[in-house]
C-alpha beads as a LAMMPS data file, in Angstrom:
LAMMPS data file: protein, C-alpha beads

437 atoms
436 bonds

1 atom types
1 bond types

-500.0 500.0 xlo xhi
-500.0 500.0 ylo yhi
-500.0 500.0 zlo zhi

Masses

1 110.0

Atoms # bond

1 1 1 -354.542 -3.122 -388.403
2 1 1 -355.888 -0.726 -390.972
3 1 1 -357.621 2.415 -389.655
4 1 1 -361.296 1.903 -389.414
5 1 1 -364.052 4.205 -388.130
6 1 1 -365.990 3.520 -384.759
7 1 1 -369.163 2.952 -386.807
8 1 1 -367.485 0.213 -389.087
9 1 1 -366.049 -1.348 -386.042
10 1 1 -369.475 -1.668 -384.464
11 1 1 -370.923 -2.911 -387.769
12 1 1 -368.214 -5.647 -387.903
13 1 1 -368.600 -6.714 -384.230
14 1 1 -372.424 -6.788 -384.433
15 1 1 -372.437 -8.888 -387.497
16 1 1 -370.001 -11.457 -386.082
17 1 1 -372.096 -11.380 -382.731
18 1 1 -375.069 -12.562 -384.906
19 1 1 -372.894 -15.131 -386.836
20 1 1 -372.955 -13.301 -390.200
21 1 1 -370.380 -12.023 -392.607
22 1 1 -369.970 -8.047 -392.259
23 1 1 -370.986 -6.196 -395.286
24 1 1 -368.002 -3.904 -394.969
25 1 1 -364.546 -3.473 -393.221
26 1 1 -363.417 -6.893 -394.284
27 1 1 -359.788 -5.896 -394.669
28 1 1 -359.519 -5.808 -390.985
29 1 1 -359.524 -9.641 -390.794
30 1 1 -358.973 -10.857 -394.320
31 1 1 -356.348 -13.416 -393.460
32 1 1 -354.927 -15.544 -396.297
33 1 1 -356.171 -13.912 -399.279
34 1 1 -352.975 -12.261 -400.284
35 1 1 -352.163 -14.542 -403.111
36 1 1 -355.585 -13.772 -404.880
37 1 1 -355.241 -9.888 -404.668
38 1 1 -352.832 -9.177 -407.644
39 1 1 -355.018 -11.343 -410.059
40 1 1 -358.312 -9.849 -408.742
41 1 1 -356.897 -6.341 -409.274
42 1 1 -355.732 -7.234 -412.884
43 1 1 -359.163 -8.581 -413.732
44 1 1 -360.928 -5.481 -412.400
45 1 1 -358.635 -3.343 -414.614
46 1 1 -359.684 -5.518 -417.448
47 1 1 -363.384 -4.659 -416.737
48 1 1 -362.634 -1.180 -416.060
49 1 1 -361.159 -0.883 -419.494
50 1 1 -364.328 -2.199 -421.012
51 1 1 -363.943 -5.867 -420.785
52 1 1 -365.891 -8.486 -419.056
53 1 1 -364.812 -11.246 -416.528
54 1 1 -366.529 -14.348 -415.294
55 1 1 -365.286 -15.940 -412.029
56 1 1 -366.390 -19.066 -409.974
57 1 1 -365.300 -19.251 -406.387
58 1 1 -365.431 -22.614 -404.882
59 1 1 -365.008 -23.739 -401.369
60 1 1 -366.387 -26.002 -398.733
61 1 1 -368.799 -24.724 -396.062
62 1 1 -367.079 -22.456 -393.683
63 1 1 -364.070 -21.625 -396.170
64 1 1 -365.182 -18.022 -396.527
65 1 1 -367.038 -17.957 -399.831
66 1 1 -369.348 -15.032 -398.886
67 1 1 -366.316 -13.378 -397.036
68 1 1 -364.203 -13.607 -400.174
69 1 1 -367.045 -12.164 -402.390
70 1 1 -367.662 -9.193 -400.017
71 1 1 -363.827 -8.662 -399.822
72 1 1 -363.756 -8.491 -403.571
73 1 1 -366.700 -5.977 -403.656
74 1 1 -364.849 -3.793 -401.132
75 1 1 -361.691 -3.856 -403.294
76 1 1 -363.758 -2.850 -406.379
77 1 1 -365.492 -0.064 -404.811
78 1 1 -362.331 1.385 -403.784
79 1 1 -361.353 1.993 -407.365
80 1 1 -364.812 3.159 -408.404
81 1 1 -366.984 0.055 -409.061
82 1 1 -370.627 -0.385 -408.198
83 1 1 -371.325 -3.675 -406.693
84 1 1 -374.275 -5.929 -405.830
85 1 1 -374.810 -9.292 -404.314
86 1 1 -377.630 -11.725 -404.859
87 1 1 -378.276 -14.818 -402.550
88 1 1 -379.523 -17.608 -404.830
89 1 1 -382.287 -19.577 -403.231
90 1 1 -384.828 -22.429 -404.280
91 1 1 -387.856 -20.152 -403.584
92 1 1 -387.067 -16.362 -403.261
93 1 1 -384.461 -16.130 -406.070
94 1 1 -384.062 -19.042 -408.290
95 1 1 -381.313 -18.704 -410.870
96 1 1 -383.542 -19.595 -413.888
97 1 1 -385.694 -16.622 -413.053
98 1 1 -383.282 -13.911 -414.328
99 1 1 -385.818 -11.044 -413.838
100 1 1 -385.862 -11.958 -410.110
101 1 1 -382.172 -12.078 -410.061
102 1 1 -381.926 -8.758 -411.876
103 1 1 -384.435 -7.254 -409.304
104 1 1 -382.524 -8.419 -406.307
105 1 1 -379.312 -7.101 -407.727
106 1 1 -380.813 -3.703 -408.108
107 1 1 -382.195 -3.742 -404.630
108 1 1 -378.784 -4.330 -403.185
109 1 1 -376.966 -2.068 -405.564
110 1 1 -373.979 -0.390 -403.639
111 1 1 -371.532 2.415 -404.693
112 1 1 -368.705 3.993 -402.782
113 1 1 -371.012 6.773 -401.626
114 1 1 -374.287 4.773 -401.333
115 1 1 -373.990 1.577 -399.094
116 1 1 -377.209 -0.043 -400.292
117 1 1 -380.297 0.719 -402.700
118 1 1 -377.947 2.966 -404.979
119 1 1 -380.097 2.489 -408.083
120 1 1 -382.136 5.652 -407.745
121 1 1 -379.103 7.763 -406.905
122 1 1 -377.190 6.474 -409.897
123 1 1 -380.115 7.167 -412.187
124 1 1 -380.508 10.790 -410.835
125 1 1 -376.734 11.259 -410.958
126 1 1 -376.644 10.242 -414.562
127 1 1 -379.279 12.775 -415.623
128 1 1 -377.622 15.549 -413.543
129 1 1 -374.324 14.475 -415.494
130 1 1 -376.051 15.024 -418.841
131 1 1 -376.946 18.601 -417.864
132 1 1 -373.438 19.183 -416.647
133 1 1 -372.101 18.037 -419.859
134 1 1 -374.379 20.250 -421.775
135 1 1 -373.083 23.388 -419.772
136 1 1 -369.479 22.223 -420.135
137 1 1 -369.980 22.577 -423.923
138 1 1 -370.463 26.362 -423.423
139 1 1 -373.389 26.498 -425.995
140 1 1 -376.179 26.837 -423.545
141 1 1 -376.766 29.434 -420.988
142 1 1 -377.301 28.085 -417.378
143 1 1 -380.253 30.518 -416.727
144 1 1 -382.212 29.203 -419.703
145 1 1 -383.884 26.198 -418.310
146 1 1 -385.781 25.361 -421.332
147 1 1 -382.798 25.350 -423.582
148 1 1 -380.722 23.343 -421.107
149 1 1 -383.697 20.651 -420.789
150 1 1 -383.916 20.535 -424.634
151 1 1 -380.065 20.082 -424.953
152 1 1 -380.071 17.499 -422.394
153 1 1 -382.666 15.660 -424.074
154 1 1 -380.881 15.660 -427.194
155 1 1 -377.667 14.310 -425.431
156 1 1 -379.822 11.620 -423.805
157 1 1 -380.960 10.543 -427.183
158 1 1 -377.335 10.144 -428.573
159 1 1 -376.123 8.333 -425.647
160 1 1 -378.854 5.859 -425.779
161 1 1 -378.730 5.240 -429.394
162 1 1 -376.903 2.088 -429.043
163 1 1 -379.692 0.726 -426.733
164 1 1 -382.761 1.714 -428.908
165 1 1 -382.678 -1.471 -430.830
166 1 1 -381.806 -3.882 -428.093
167 1 1 -383.709 -2.383 -425.189
168 1 1 -386.153 0.107 -426.588
169 1 1 -388.288 -0.138 -423.449
170 1 1 -385.416 1.064 -421.280
171 1 1 -384.860 3.788 -423.350
172 1 1 -388.661 4.717 -423.095
173 1 1 -388.630 4.411 -419.281
174 1 1 -385.491 6.693 -418.999
175 1 1 -387.230 9.340 -421.076
176 1 1 -390.304 9.134 -419.280
177 1 1 -388.612 9.306 -415.947
178 1 1 -386.749 12.522 -416.916
179 1 1 -390.042 13.912 -418.229
180 1 1 -391.864 13.219 -414.895
181 1 1 -388.984 14.516 -412.830
182 1 1 -388.955 17.833 -414.867
183 1 1 -392.690 18.179 -414.437
184 1 1 -392.617 17.366 -410.668
185 1 1 -394.699 14.297 -411.014
186 1 1 -393.291 12.263 -408.215
187 1 1 -395.569 9.330 -408.577
188 1 1 -394.768 8.636 -411.994
189 1 1 -391.170 9.043 -411.587
190 1 1 -391.150 6.721 -408.631
191 1 1 -393.075 4.190 -410.750
192 1 1 -390.766 4.219 -413.547
193 1 1 -387.686 4.168 -411.312
194 1 1 -389.058 1.015 -409.743
195 1 1 -389.997 -0.365 -413.281
196 1 1 -386.363 0.076 -414.323
197 1 1 -385.183 -1.716 -411.338
198 1 1 -387.237 -4.645 -412.273
199 1 1 -389.957 -4.337 -409.599
200 1 1 -393.345 -5.835 -410.532
201 1 1 -396.761 -4.495 -410.056
202 1 1 -395.840 -0.910 -411.162
203 1 1 -398.988 1.102 -411.596
204 1 1 -400.400 1.078 -415.241
205 1 1 -400.565 4.878 -415.290
206 1 1 -397.046 5.309 -414.686
207 1 1 -396.198 2.902 -417.594
208 1 1 -398.846 4.176 -419.902
209 1 1 -397.348 7.581 -419.869
210 1 1 -393.942 6.456 -420.930
211 1 1 -395.476 4.103 -423.572
212 1 1 -394.507 0.859 -421.687
213 1 1 -396.368 -2.276 -421.296
214 1 1 -396.098 -5.376 -419.137
215 1 1 -393.268 -6.418 -416.712
216 1 1 -389.475 -7.016 -417.074
217 1 1 -389.150 -10.794 -418.013
218 1 1 -386.260 -13.236 -418.336
219 1 1 -384.873 -11.902 -421.556
220 1 1 -385.518 -8.197 -420.665
221 1 1 -383.510 -8.621 -417.519
222 1 1 -380.448 -9.131 -419.628
223 1 1 -381.198 -6.073 -421.594
224 1 1 -381.787 -3.880 -418.506
225 1 1 -378.505 -5.070 -417.222
226 1 1 -376.918 -3.684 -420.384
227 1 1 -378.695 -0.438 -419.852
228 1 1 -377.395 -0.310 -416.344
229 1 1 -373.863 -0.803 -417.406
230 1 1 -374.211 1.845 -420.125
231 1 1 -375.415 4.404 -417.332
232 1 1 -372.667 3.328 -415.014
233 1 1 -370.054 3.822 -417.681
234 1 1 -371.485 7.265 -418.668
235 1 1 -371.497 8.211 -414.967
236 1 1 -367.888 7.755 -414.506
237 1 1 -368.044 4.328 -412.607
238 1 1 -365.468 1.702 -413.443
239 1 1 -367.946 -0.951 -413.793
240 1 1 -370.247 -3.435 -411.893
241 1 1 -369.297 -6.352 -409.852
242 1 1 -372.251 -8.876 -409.582
243 1 1 -371.911 -11.638 -407.202
244 1 1 -374.323 -14.682 -407.291
245 1 1 -373.712 -16.337 -404.000
246 1 1 -374.683 -19.876 -402.890
247 1 1 -375.359 -21.018 -406.382
248 1 1 -375.099 -24.612 -405.028
249 1 1 -378.643 -24.387 -403.913
250 1 1 -379.355 -25.512 -407.484
251 1 1 -378.569 -29.065 -406.228
252 1 1 -381.676 -29.158 -404.026
253 1 1 -384.432 -28.226 -406.540
254 1 1 -386.569 -30.297 -408.802
255 1 1 -384.730 -31.762 -411.717
256 1 1 -386.472 -29.549 -414.412
257 1 1 -385.879 -26.189 -412.397
258 1 1 -382.183 -27.346 -411.834
259 1 1 -381.782 -27.812 -415.651
260 1 1 -383.250 -24.336 -416.253
261 1 1 -380.911 -22.753 -413.605
262 1 1 -377.846 -24.446 -415.058
263 1 1 -378.770 -23.324 -418.498
264 1 1 -379.284 -19.654 -417.234
265 1 1 -375.929 -19.833 -415.869
266 1 1 -374.344 -21.057 -419.165
267 1 1 -376.176 -18.259 -420.784
268 1 1 -374.774 -15.700 -418.663
269 1 1 -371.224 -16.966 -418.924
270 1 1 -371.551 -16.952 -422.750
271 1 1 -372.924 -13.468 -422.904
272 1 1 -370.089 -12.239 -420.640
273 1 1 -367.692 -13.844 -422.996
274 1 1 -369.299 -12.720 -426.120
275 1 1 -368.595 -9.048 -424.952
276 1 1 -372.305 -8.204 -424.380
277 1 1 -371.653 -6.795 -421.010
278 1 1 -368.708 -4.386 -421.133
279 1 1 -367.755 -3.294 -417.557
280 1 1 -369.323 -6.376 -415.768
281 1 1 -367.328 -8.662 -413.360
282 1 1 -369.636 -11.662 -412.697
283 1 1 -368.729 -14.049 -410.069
284 1 1 -370.535 -17.089 -408.486
285 1 1 -369.783 -19.004 -405.349
286 1 1 -370.326 -22.722 -404.758
287 1 1 -369.192 -25.858 -403.081
288 1 1 -366.942 -28.558 -404.618
289 1 1 -370.065 -30.795 -404.834
290 1 1 -371.789 -28.205 -407.101
291 1 1 -368.812 -28.215 -409.429
292 1 1 -367.917 -31.830 -409.333
293 1 1 -370.826 -33.677 -408.199
294 1 1 -373.613 -35.413 -410.071
295 1 1 -376.253 -32.847 -409.201
296 1 1 -374.181 -29.705 -410.095
297 1 1 -372.746 -28.284 -413.205
298 1 1 -372.027 -31.886 -414.674
299 1 1 -375.616 -32.199 -415.434
300 1 1 -375.108 -29.702 -418.182
301 1 1 -371.925 -30.636 -420.356
302 1 1 -371.404 -27.357 -422.107
303 1 1 -371.346 -25.674 -418.685
304 1 1 -368.906 -28.234 -417.106
305 1 1 -366.747 -27.645 -420.167
306 1 1 -366.664 -23.938 -419.691
307 1 1 -365.818 -24.334 -415.939
308 1 1 -363.391 -27.206 -416.038
309 1 1 -360.074 -26.692 -414.228
310 1 1 -357.323 -29.317 -413.710
311 1 1 -356.437 -29.090 -410.091
312 1 1 -353.058 -29.610 -408.774
313 1 1 -352.874 -31.937 -405.776
314 1 1 -350.880 -29.108 -403.891
315 1 1 -353.283 -26.089 -403.770
316 1 1 -350.159 -23.797 -403.424
317 1 1 -349.798 -24.257 -407.076
318 1 1 -353.320 -23.253 -408.115
319 1 1 -353.722 -20.773 -410.776
320 1 1 -356.054 -17.862 -409.558
321 1 1 -356.308 -16.598 -413.167
322 1 1 -358.350 -19.920 -413.962
323 1 1 -362.123 -19.517 -414.442
324 1 1 -362.427 -21.344 -411.050
325 1 1 -360.398 -20.456 -407.887
326 1 1 -360.621 -22.573 -404.801
327 1 1 -360.373 -21.042 -401.417
328 1 1 -357.925 -22.660 -398.869
329 1 1 -359.354 -24.632 -395.982
330 1 1 -359.019 -22.606 -392.644
331 1 1 -356.141 -23.875 -390.556
332 1 1 -355.638 -23.516 -386.846
333 1 1 -352.926 -20.597 -387.428
334 1 1 -355.308 -18.673 -389.660
335 1 1 -358.083 -19.025 -387.153
336 1 1 -355.895 -17.688 -384.375
337 1 1 -354.737 -14.736 -386.360
338 1 1 -358.347 -13.774 -387.013
339 1 1 -359.278 -14.147 -383.404
340 1 1 -356.342 -11.896 -382.395
341 1 1 -357.521 -9.245 -384.822
342 1 1 -361.242 -9.295 -383.754
343 1 1 -360.197 -9.058 -379.984
344 1 1 -357.900 -5.959 -380.819
345 1 1 -360.812 -4.420 -382.798
346 1 1 -363.298 -5.125 -379.988
347 1 1 -361.061 -3.574 -377.480
348 1 1 -360.862 -0.261 -379.246
349 1 1 -364.580 0.417 -378.162
350 1 1 -364.656 -1.609 -375.180
351 1 1 -366.017 -0.246 -371.936
352 1 1 -363.241 -1.698 -369.992
353 1 1 -360.257 -2.006 -372.654
354 1 1 -357.509 -2.599 -369.832
355 1 1 -359.753 -5.648 -368.628
356 1 1 -359.912 -6.982 -372.264
357 1 1 -356.148 -6.674 -372.576
358 1 1 -355.542 -8.349 -369.215
359 1 1 -358.027 -11.091 -369.370
360 1 1 -358.459 -11.887 -373.245
361 1 1 -354.648 -12.464 -373.787
362 1 1 -353.132 -14.590 -376.780
363 1 1 -353.142 -17.671 -374.621
364 1 1 -356.848 -17.433 -374.090
365 1 1 -357.597 -17.013 -377.761
366 1 1 -355.548 -20.054 -378.494
367 1 1 -357.543 -21.995 -375.960
368 1 1 -360.926 -20.932 -377.452
369 1 1 -359.757 -21.966 -380.936
370 1 1 -358.829 -25.517 -379.707
371 1 1 -361.903 -25.852 -377.645
372 1 1 -364.165 -24.856 -380.350
373 1 1 -362.470 -27.182 -382.919
374 1 1 -362.472 -29.853 -380.321
375 1 1 -366.269 -29.556 -379.774
376 1 1 -366.394 -29.801 -383.579
377 1 1 -364.315 -32.852 -383.897
378 1 1 -361.516 -31.027 -385.365
379 1 1 -363.458 -29.829 -388.251
380 1 1 -361.723 -26.386 -388.477
381 1 1 -363.353 -25.760 -391.877
382 1 1 -366.652 -24.811 -390.357
383 1 1 -365.231 -23.336 -387.084
384 1 1 -364.766 -19.637 -388.134
385 1 1 -368.261 -18.405 -387.837
386 1 1 -369.029 -20.326 -384.623
387 1 1 -365.635 -19.436 -383.177
388 1 1 -365.969 -15.722 -383.796
389 1 1 -369.516 -15.704 -382.460
390 1 1 -368.502 -17.456 -379.268
391 1 1 -365.386 -15.170 -378.872
392 1 1 -367.561 -12.098 -378.896
393 1 1 -370.682 -13.379 -377.006
394 1 1 -369.269 -15.829 -374.532
395 1 1 -365.835 -14.091 -373.829
396 1 1 -365.132 -10.463 -374.810
397 1 1 -368.586 -9.093 -374.091
398 1 1 -368.779 -10.964 -370.528
399 1 1 -365.254 -9.768 -369.701
400 1 1 -366.249 -6.170 -370.702
401 1 1 -369.628 -6.200 -368.870
402 1 1 -368.727 -8.156 -365.771
403 1 1 -365.640 -7.185 -363.774
404 1 1 -365.510 -10.315 -361.865
405 1 1 -365.874 -12.786 -364.881
406 1 1 -362.818 -14.945 -365.018
407 1 1 -362.554 -16.899 -368.094
408 1 1 -359.988 -19.024 -366.699
409 1 1 -362.657 -20.358 -364.246
410 1 1 -366.099 -19.342 -365.631
411 1 1 -365.684 -20.074 -369.303
412 1 1 -366.880 -23.331 -370.584
413 1 1 -367.303 -23.707 -374.449
414 1 1 -370.431 -25.823 -375.590
415 1 1 -371.976 -25.908 -378.981
416 1 1 -375.612 -26.528 -379.307
417 1 1 -376.780 -28.112 -382.601
418 1 1 -379.491 -25.585 -382.900
419 1 1 -376.814 -22.722 -383.497
420 1 1 -375.462 -24.776 -386.384
421 1 1 -376.556 -24.250 -390.065
422 1 1 -378.055 -27.417 -391.893
423 1 1 -374.852 -27.837 -393.713
424 1 1 -372.529 -27.332 -390.712
425 1 1 -374.590 -29.962 -388.875
426 1 1 -374.190 -32.336 -391.870
427 1 1 -370.414 -31.929 -391.699
428 1 1 -370.298 -32.466 -387.999
429 1 1 -372.454 -35.391 -387.799
430 1 1 -370.420 -37.017 -390.659
431 1 1 -367.664 -37.083 -388.024
432 1 1 -369.885 -38.595 -385.385
433 1 1 -369.209 -35.751 -383.092
434 1 1 -371.727 -35.364 -380.224
435 1 1 -373.144 -31.904 -379.444
436 1 1 -375.466 -30.643 -376.640
437 1 1 -379.031 -30.477 -377.727

Bonds

1 1 1 2
2 1 2 3
3 1 3 4
4 1 4 5
5 1 5 6
6 1 6 7
7 1 7 8
8 1 8 9
9 1 9 10
10 1 10 11
11 1 11 12
12 1 12 13
13 1 13 14
14 1 14 15
15 1 15 16
16 1 16 17
17 1 17 18
18 1 18 19
19 1 19 20
20 1 20 21
21 1 21 22
22 1 22 23
23 1 23 24
24 1 24 25
25 1 25 26
26 1 26 27
27 1 27 28
28 1 28 29
29 1 29 30
30 1 30 31
31 1 31 32
32 1 32 33
33 1 33 34
34 1 34 35
35 1 35 36
36 1 36 37
37 1 37 38
38 1 38 39
39 1 39 40
40 1 40 41
41 1 41 42
42 1 42 43
43 1 43 44
44 1 44 45
45 1 45 46
46 1 46 47
47 1 47 48
48 1 48 49
49 1 49 50
50 1 50 51
51 1 51 52
52 1 52 53
53 1 53 54
54 1 54 55
55 1 55 56
56 1 56 57
57 1 57 58
58 1 58 59
59 1 59 60
60 1 60 61
61 1 61 62
62 1 62 63
63 1 63 64
64 1 64 65
65 1 65 66
66 1 66 67
67 1 67 68
68 1 68 69
69 1 69 70
70 1 70 71
71 1 71 72
72 1 72 73
73 1 73 74
74 1 74 75
75 1 75 76
76 1 76 77
77 1 77 78
78 1 78 79
79 1 79 80
80 1 80 81
81 1 81 82
82 1 82 83
83 1 83 84
84 1 84 85
85 1 85 86
86 1 86 87
87 1 87 88
88 1 88 89
89 1 89 90
90 1 90 91
91 1 91 92
92 1 92 93
93 1 93 94
94 1 94 95
95 1 95 96
96 1 96 97
97 1 97 98
98 1 98 99
99 1 99 100
100 1 100 101
101 1 101 102
102 1 102 103
103 1 103 104
104 1 104 105
105 1 105 106
106 1 106 107
107 1 107 108
108 1 108 109
109 1 109 110
110 1 110 111
111 1 111 112
112 1 112 113
113 1 113 114
114 1 114 115
115 1 115 116
116 1 116 117
117 1 117 118
118 1 118 119
119 1 119 120
120 1 120 121
121 1 121 122
122 1 122 123
123 1 123 124
124 1 124 125
125 1 125 126
126 1 126 127
127 1 127 128
128 1 128 129
129 1 129 130
130 1 130 131
131 1 131 132
132 1 132 133
133 1 133 134
134 1 134 135
135 1 135 136
136 1 136 137
137 1 137 138
138 1 138 139
139 1 139 140
140 1 140 141
141 1 141 142
142 1 142 143
143 1 143 144
144 1 144 145
145 1 145 146
146 1 146 147
147 1 147 148
148 1 148 149
149 1 149 150
150 1 150 151
151 1 151 152
152 1 152 153
153 1 153 154
154 1 154 155
155 1 155 156
156 1 156 157
157 1 157 158
158 1 158 159
159 1 159 160
160 1 160 161
161 1 161 162
162 1 162 163
163 1 163 164
164 1 164 165
165 1 165 166
166 1 166 167
167 1 167 168
168 1 168 169
169 1 169 170
170 1 170 171
171 1 171 172
172 1 172 173
173 1 173 174
174 1 174 175
175 1 175 176
176 1 176 177
177 1 177 178
178 1 178 179
179 1 179 180
180 1 180 181
181 1 181 182
182 1 182 183
183 1 183 184
184 1 184 185
185 1 185 186
186 1 186 187
187 1 187 188
188 1 188 189
189 1 189 190
190 1 190 191
191 1 191 192
192 1 192 193
193 1 193 194
194 1 194 195
195 1 195 196
196 1 196 197
197 1 197 198
198 1 198 199
199 1 199 200
200 1 200 201
201 1 201 202
202 1 202 203
203 1 203 204
204 1 204 205
205 1 205 206
206 1 206 207
207 1 207 208
208 1 208 209
209 1 209 210
210 1 210 211
211 1 211 212
212 1 212 213
213 1 213 214
214 1 214 215
215 1 215 216
216 1 216 217
217 1 217 218
218 1 218 219
219 1 219 220
220 1 220 221
221 1 221 222
222 1 222 223
223 1 223 224
224 1 224 225
225 1 225 226
226 1 226 227
227 1 227 228
228 1 228 229
229 1 229 230
230 1 230 231
231 1 231 232
232 1 232 233
233 1 233 234
234 1 234 235
235 1 235 236
236 1 236 237
237 1 237 238
238 1 238 239
239 1 239 240
240 1 240 241
241 1 241 242
242 1 242 243
243 1 243 244
244 1 244 245
245 1 245 246
246 1 246 247
247 1 247 248
248 1 248 249
249 1 249 250
250 1 250 251
251 1 251 252
252 1 252 253
253 1 253 254
254 1 254 255
255 1 255 256
256 1 256 257
257 1 257 258
258 1 258 259
259 1 259 260
260 1 260 261
261 1 261 262
262 1 262 263
263 1 263 264
264 1 264 265
265 1 265 266
266 1 266 267
267 1 267 268
268 1 268 269
269 1 269 270
270 1 270 271
271 1 271 272
272 1 272 273
273 1 273 274
274 1 274 275
275 1 275 276
276 1 276 277
277 1 277 278
278 1 278 279
279 1 279 280
280 1 280 281
281 1 281 282
282 1 282 283
283 1 283 284
284 1 284 285
285 1 285 286
286 1 286 287
287 1 287 288
288 1 288 289
289 1 289 290
290 1 290 291
291 1 291 292
292 1 292 293
293 1 293 294
294 1 294 295
295 1 295 296
296 1 296 297
297 1 297 298
298 1 298 299
299 1 299 300
300 1 300 301
301 1 301 302
302 1 302 303
303 1 303 304
304 1 304 305
305 1 305 306
306 1 306 307
307 1 307 308
308 1 308 309
309 1 309 310
310 1 310 311
311 1 311 312
312 1 312 313
313 1 313 314
314 1 314 315
315 1 315 316
316 1 316 317
317 1 317 318
318 1 318 319
319 1 319 320
320 1 320 321
321 1 321 322
322 1 322 323
323 1 323 324
324 1 324 325
325 1 325 326
326 1 326 327
327 1 327 328
328 1 328 329
329 1 329 330
330 1 330 331
331 1 331 332
332 1 332 333
333 1 333 334
334 1 334 335
335 1 335 336
336 1 336 337
337 1 337 338
338 1 338 339
339 1 339 340
340 1 340 341
341 1 341 342
342 1 342 343
343 1 343 344
344 1 344 345
345 1 345 346
346 1 346 347
347 1 347 348
348 1 348 349
349 1 349 350
350 1 350 351
351 1 351 352
352 1 352 353
353 1 353 354
354 1 354 355
355 1 355 356
356 1 356 357
357 1 357 358
358 1 358 359
359 1 359 360
360 1 360 361
361 1 361 362
362 1 362 363
363 1 363 364
364 1 364 365
365 1 365 366
366 1 366 367
367 1 367 368
368 1 368 369
369 1 369 370
370 1 370 371
371 1 371 372
372 1 372 373
373 1 373 374
374 1 374 375
375 1 375 376
376 1 376 377
377 1 377 378
378 1 378 379
379 1 379 380
380 1 380 381
381 1 381 382
382 1 382 383
383 1 383 384
384 1 384 385
385 1 385 386
386 1 386 387
387 1 387 388
388 1 388 389
389 1 389 390
390 1 390 391
391 1 391 392
392 1 392 393
393 1 393 394
394 1 394 395
395 1 395 396
396 1 396 397
397 1 397 398
398 1 398 399
399 1 399 400
400 1 400 401
401 1 401 402
402 1 402 403
403 1 403 404
404 1 404 405
405 1 405 406
406 1 406 407
407 1 407 408
408 1 408 409
409 1 409 410
410 1 410 411
411 1 411 412
412 1 412 413
413 1 413 414
414 1 414 415
415 1 415 416
416 1 416 417
417 1 417 418
418 1 418 419
419 1 419 420
420 1 420 421
421 1 421 422
422 1 422 423
423 1 423 424
424 1 424 425
425 1 425 426
426 1 426 427
427 1 427 428
428 1 428 429
429 1 429 430
430 1 430 431
431 1 431 432
432 1 432 433
433 1 433 434
434 1 434 435
435 1 435 436
436 1 436 437
């Protein structure tokens, strides 16, 4: 097991205790993903060298799509990428509202040094880098603040030349932000930073001082993404990994909204392929029904053509270089291995590690796996989240906190329908499995 800090271990255990995917430390229990790693690394290198990559990640509920997306982000950050993840939803973040998608992406922007909300630090780091580059040229004395500011402004204009025609407002906002920072006008600087990040309802005074009008719209969002990629490259980042998670929610919206969302996805793919976004790794996640069913991408023929893959009957011959990759279904052996790793991780910070070792042995992990999958009618594909939550809450925590808790006598695994997601309940009910309610 790789070395991991106590804080990271706590984050992992707490997330699994709640039944959610941890944001960090996924290499600890990333089981069954080795076959994808070499291709992902090659694609990240392509992006790092100025290319663009689009990837569709498909899998049934419980196959680990969100886990895979965060595992990808972690690998990317280790080689200098910024990353962000957007949960697509019918109401809060509909895919056809790219201005909203952009705003959510900026809210969750992450770097190796800043876990969340990194947009402002990236912006400030870029301006600082401008001054450092000016000083490195040896033409300006560090003690001459005015000369340094003027030279940095000139360098800013040079580096934003390619954006001036496509995204003049982005350039104006950057210039206004720098001016406000230099003059100590925190309110204006905050407002312009928020506007650059796509936030609505920015005060008119902040925008007026920079010569800006209105809000970031659908088309402006794509231009602002270009601007961000330029700043990231100029700041020494390898690029940006952008994840659009749970795109299959498009199947549940009104037909007109669905068509707009599918067309927005097609537009994004075409823009990546055209080279508009150098340094962008764009990935979406979705269920097989979204990719193959009548309410998914097949409703837009050009999109279906772009994402088409000929699948072999045997998944072991899948091509991970294809535009779509399918995640393997969880098997009993894989679930057991994950359980053993989480038990070992939990034990490192347990109050009674010896008791964990004695009572939560390998045989008990196997028993819990079989009990959980039995309760779910053998539906191992939806078991991982429930299994890990039960393992921590019902077994490891109780052993750790109660000296007289004997899992051999006191442990009984039951699953209440209320603790399953809507999708998990649908899969289980399809197998006519009775759950306690």
